[in-house]
C-alpha positions, 0 to 999 in steps of 0.5 A: 943791136939789142943787148944779148942776154946770158942764161947760165945753166947750173945743172952741173953744180948739181951733178957734183953734189949728186956724185957724193950725195948731201947738199953741197955744192948747192945749185941755188947758191950757184944761181945767186952767184951767177945773177950777181955776176951778170947772168940775165937768167938761170937755166935748170934741166929737170931730167926724167932720171933726176941725174943732176937737178932734183925736184926740190931744186926747182922750188928753191930756185923759184923762191931765191931768184929775182931773174927769170928761171928757164925750166928745161924739160922733156915733153912728158906729162910729168914735166908738164905738171911740174911746170904748171905747178911752178909756172917759171918765166920760161920753159924750154922743151928738149929731147931726152934719152936716158942713155945720153950724157948730154942733149945730143940733138934738137927736138923733132918738131916736124914729125910731132906737130900735133902732139907738141902743139897740144903739149905747149898750149897749157904752158903758154896759157899759164904765162910761161915763155915756151921755147923749143930746142931744135937744130938749125933746120928750116923744116924744124923752124917752120914746124915750131912756128906753125905750132905757136912756139914763140921762141926757138933755141938753136943747137950749137953743138956741132959748131962748137965741136968743130971749133974745139977740134980745129976743123975750121972748114966744118966750123965755118959751114956750121956757123953759116947754117946757124946764121942763115937759119937764125935769120930765117926764124927771125923773119918768121917772127920767132925769138931766137936763142942759141946754146950747147957747148959754147966756150970763150972761143966759140961764143963770139961768132954766135954772139955777133949774130944780130938775130940771136937774143939769148945764149944759154951756157952751162957746162963750160962755165961750171968747168971753168969755175973750178979754176977761176971761180964762178963769178969770174968765169961768168963775168968773162963770158959776159965780156966776151959776149958784149965785145962781140956784140959791140964789134958787130954793130960798129 
């Protein structure tokens, strides 16, 4: 079984910075620390309202990092232009609503195939690895495959919420759905990633899935860093992931 990659989302370092203004804490410094702690990539979501990551952060991350940057963005002309200017290693297209606190669901690909197919083509041509953040749903996976997206990221939010709330039967059902759809996507030839809401407790069953190649984790790690430090939080998550992967392959 291939080693599972860890992408660390540093959005909420910027959230803390923006709460007071100024330049601290610096999300670029957090990204460099994450790299040192074992992250395989850095994720940053430039939202339309710039509530956390700012435009200047993207340029600074591109200059500072020696590991890949995964640029999360809505499917808008503005964001496409920014991505084409910077040409990050990866772009992940996500749904976005101004009134939401965080990304609440997966991208609607099945009803917007033509638009999204045309939208991602220039990004792929520019050399960016394009992924679509979608629900673990067969129709959405088939649509992602049809429009030529090489990667999907499965939304794990409902599963993680069920784990956190102690709803074991609901968590088991969500995990079974993710497991089935990850295998389905893999069989279609898609590279499968997963993320949203993952913690030390909820990560192992997802990390154990042989068809999942990468996890993207942010909010939990930044929150845990308040208590133990960012490097320690990431190091422990790396250990949790590796242990789950090793156990699954035994």
